[in-house]
N, C-alpha and C positions, 0 to 999 in steps of 0.2 A: 400486626403492627404499624404504628404509625408516625410517620416522621416526624421530625422534630420541627415544628408550626408555630411554635412561639416561644418568645425567650430574643434574646439576642444572638445571632450565630457564631459559634467557634470562629476566633480569629487564629489564622495560619500563616505564619510567617513565610516571606518566599523562597529561604533555604528550605525550610520545611517541605514546600510547594512543590519543589525541584524532585527532591529527594521522593518522594511520593508517586509522581509523572515517572521519574526516572523508574523504579521498582515494578513500575506497572506495564511499563514498555519491554521490562526483560533485561534490564541492565544489572550490572554488579554482581552477578554470578561468574562461577569460575569460568576458567575458557583454556583450560590446560589439558584435556581429554580428547580420545579419539567421541565426534559427534556421532549418534546414530540415530537410526531415522527417525526412531520414537520423540527423541527431542526437538526432532524440524516440524514433529508432529503438534508437540505440544506450544512451542511457538507460535506456530500458526496459529493455533486457539488463544492463544494470550494475547497476540499483537492482533487477530482477527482477519489481517488481510497481508498480503504483498504488491506494492501497486506495479504492472506491466509500464516498462517504455521504451521507445522504439531503438533509443539514442542508444549505442555501444563502444564508444569510445574508452572505457573503461572497462567494464564487464557490465552485462544486463542489469538494470536497477532490482528486478525481483532476485536475486541470487545475493543483494550486500545487505538488507537485514539480519540475518541469520548470521552472516559472518560476522556483522558488528556485536553481535549477542552472545553468540556461541564461539566463536574465532575460528578458524581453518574445518572447512566440512569440504566433503564431496559434494560438489555440484550436481553430478548425474543423479544422487540419493534426492535430490530437490524434483530436479526432470522426472524421476520415477514416480516420485507423488502425487506430479502435477499433469503428466503427459503420458506416463507408463501403461501397463497393462493397468486392464481394470481394476483386478483383485488388490494391486499396491496402490490405489488412486487413494487420496484424501483430502484434496482438494478440485475446484473449479474454475473456470474462468467467467467472470461476469463483469457488469458498472456496478461497483462500492463506488469507495471516495472515486477513483475514475477505473479505468482496466484493469483490474486485480485477479489474483488468485484467493479466493476464499476457502473456508472448511465448508467439506457437505454440509454441514447444519445451515447453515446461512442460507441454501437455496429457498427452503419454504420461506424465510422472511423476506424476500424478495420479489416471489411472485405478485406481489403489486404492483412492481415496476414494471415487469415482463407484462402484465395486463395493461397497465397505461401504454406502453409502446404499440402493444396488437391494439389499441384502441388508437394509437397515431397521437397522444397526448404526453408521451416523451421519447427523449430522444432526440439525436441532432435533427433542422429543421429539412435538411437535403433527403433523409428516408422517411420523414411521415407519410411521403405521399404515398408509399406503398401498403400503407396501413387500410388506404381508402380507394383514391379509383385505381391506382396498378397493382392491387393488391395482387390480382390476376398471375402478373407478371413473376411477383415473388413466389407464389404458391407453385409454379411453375417450375423454379428455381431449387425449392423443396422436395418437390416430386423427384427431381433428378437425383437429387441427394439421398432419396429412400432408397430409390432403384440402385444406381452406380455405388454407392457407397460413398468413407469419405471422400469432400474434393474441396479444393481451396480457391480462391478467386482465379488463378493463374489455370485452375483447372476448364474455367469456361472461354471460350472461343473470345466471347465479345470483351473479354479484360485483357488479352492479349496485345502488351505492349504499354502497358497504365503502371505508373512507376509509384509516383507518390503518392501520400492522402488527399492532396488538391487536385489527382487525377483520377478520381475514380471512376470506373463506369457505373452504369445503371445496376449492371449484374452484381459490382462488390457492395453497393447500396443497397441493393434488396439482399444481401449475404448479413450485411451488418443488420439491417432492421430486425430480420429473421431469428438474429442474435440477439438485440435488444427485447424480441417479445419471445425468449422463452424458447422456437420452434427449433433454432438448431444449439446446440454448443461445440466448442473447443474438443476437437479427437485429439490434437496432437498440434506440435509445432515442426518445420521443417525448413531448410534451406536459410535463407537468412531471416528465420524466424516467423515464417509468413504461418497464417491461423488455416491450420486443417478443420473444416466444418464435420459433424453428422448431427445426425437425429440424437436427443438427450438418453431415449431409451436404450441407444446402443453403448452409451458413455457412462452415465452416471448410475451408481446403485440403485435397485429396485427399489428398495424399501425407504429412499432418498426421495424419491418419483411419488411413493405412494405415500409419504408423509400428507397431513394433514397440511392445509391451506388455511391459515392463520387470517382471521380478517384484518384490514389496513391498520386500524388503531392497536391491535395485539403488535402485528411487527414493527410498526414504530415505535411501539412500546421497548418490544426486545433489543431492537437494533440501536436505540438509546443506550440501553442497562448495556450492551455491549461495547458500546463507545464508552460509556463512563467506567468500565471496568479496566479499558486499555489505555485509557489517560489518569486513572486514579484521581484525580483533582482538574477539574475541567468548567470553564464558561460555560454558559447553555451553546454561544455557538460555534464553541469546541465540540459540544458534543453531537450538535447537526451537523457539520460537517466533515463526521468521519464516515457517515455513509452518505453524504450528500442528502438529506430531507430538508424539504422546503421549510420556510418561517412559517407555514400553517402546520405540517405534519408533525415538528418537534414539541411545541411549548405543550401539548396535552400529554404527552406522553413523558416530560420530563415531570408536571405537576404530578400526575399518578405516581410516576417512581418514588417521587418525595413524600406523597402520602401515604405509601407503602413501605416507607422506610428503607427504599435501596439508595434512596441521592438524600444527602442533609445539605442545608444550605451553608453557606461558611462564607468569611470574610480574606481576602487576599489583597494584601497591600496594591492600590494598581489595577485590581481585577473589578468586571461586571458580573454580577450574577453568577457567583462560583457557587460549586456543587462538589463535594466529598461523596464517592460511592462507598457504600459502608463495609463492604471487603479491602479496602485500597489500606496496604502496608505504609508503615510511617517509620523507614531505618533510621538508623541516627545517622548513620553515611553509607556512602556509594562509592565505592572502587571500581570503576569502569576507566575502559582505556578503548575506543572505538572511530574510527572514521566512518561517518555517514552519508547514504545517498542521498542526492537533492530529493529525493521522492519516501523517503526513511518517515513513518509517519510519527516519528519524535520530530519533524520540521521542516513534514510539509505544510503546516500552516506559519507562514511567516511570522505573522503576527503574534500568534501563540507563543514562539520560539522567540520572539524577542522582550515577550512578557516573563516569561519563564528565566530566559539567562541574558537578558541582558546584550542579545546578541542581532545584529542586524542582516539576514539573509537572503539573498537575491539570487536566483541561477541566470546567470545572462548567455545562454546557448543563442539566444534570438538576438544581443547585442552585438552591434558591430564592432569587431576585434578592436579598434583603435579606442571604443570607448567602455571596455570593459574594466571594474575597476578590479577584481581577483582573478577574472581567469575565465575559461569555458565551459567547464567540466567541474567545478570546485566542490569541496565534500568538509565540512565539518569535523572539527575534531575534539572529541567529547574526552576529557582527563578527569579523573574523578568527579565532582558533581555540578562541571563547566564547561561551554564552549571553547576552548583557548585557541582555536588557530583554523586557519580555511588552507586549504590546499588544491592547486589545479593537476587534476591526474589525467593520462591516458597511457593505454598500455598498447607499445610496439610489440606487437605479436610475431612479427617475423624476426624482430631483431633480439625478441624475447627481454625486452626491459619494460621495467615500470616507469615512466617516465614523469619524473615531478617536474613543471613547466614553473607554479609559482607557489610560492608559501608566506603567509602572512599570518603573521602572530598578534593575539589582541593585545593591548597594551596591558595589562593587567597579568599576561599568561606567567605560571610561576617557571623558575630557573630553570626545570627538568623537563619544558615542554619539548626541548628541541631531544632531547635525548628518548623520550617517549613514542613522540612523532615520527623519530627514524626508527624506532623497534615495530611500532605499529606497521609502518610503509614497509619493512622489510617479511613480515608475515603475513602482506598479502602479497608480495609477489610471489613470495611460495604458493602459496593458497591459488592465484592462478599463471602459478606453474611457467614463472619467468623469472631469469635467470640473474638479476642485476636491478637495483632502484638506481636511477642516473637522474639527476639534476639538471637540468635544460637551461634553466631561465632563472 
């Protein structure tokens, strides 16, 4: 089947584009029942990844997308499918959009990136030296893991006393290069969320490791198709950004998918080069109520968020406090089909309180926004095992 290559592209109004995007991201379903492990797995398969971030002022970011879409669930269940016993796992850690939890099926599709890192053509500049002139040092680190079993950076004496990423020791850089290059993976997390590394063959399922490695072009095409399914409707830049493909890698993949009928070119007011996935749902309405992590796939691309929702969103963690407009850790609030508010949140775990430091409603927020937001905050507090929601600002 060939794609729609002639004639005028279908014109899709912005409200419908929003509903398509929300449905593709898993919003609009029921959130009133017990969430089972299988639902978490299905959600990860749908969204493709949960981004990991070190900030823990509210809760670690990878826990939030499932709460936003499914409602309160047992975070220990996500821990099990990410870092639990091998037979319970369904995801692995690697660099996708950023550091992320990814379904096992994505492992073969990202081996081209591992190969690039192994050659020293991918990854941060400070790590690339271990692909060449300092490769023997990295291989010595790998040998120690092979012999001693799972190890973290702090298990190596040369890393003692190194705290932040800006103070990484040579050992930590070697470990991160080994991780990028696929020589090691994450066995578990411990303490303050420190990554513990091990050999892939001792962590990942044997059938995944034995799966054939696709050509680079086939892998890029598969990643773009997954990005398109996760977006529903998207620009070429949106599709490329989901898995961080380069401007050279994405266009041939998009063109092939269009030829195959997987993607159809459409017109959305104010968008350039827009595409619709052939399986995208077109709901007549979306009933959603969710607080979104700053790293949620629905909003992580700030220009897409502005195009879809007319909502300008920036994370202000690195902005000096006196210059912040909305707060330190600000979550957009989705109500129905619109982003109607943003709220700066913090978990005070000692006092067992969810602190609402600042709240900003959008000018066109509906009258029931305050009540809906209060309900969602109460739900989040219970999910985080906090006793009260307390407004502090």
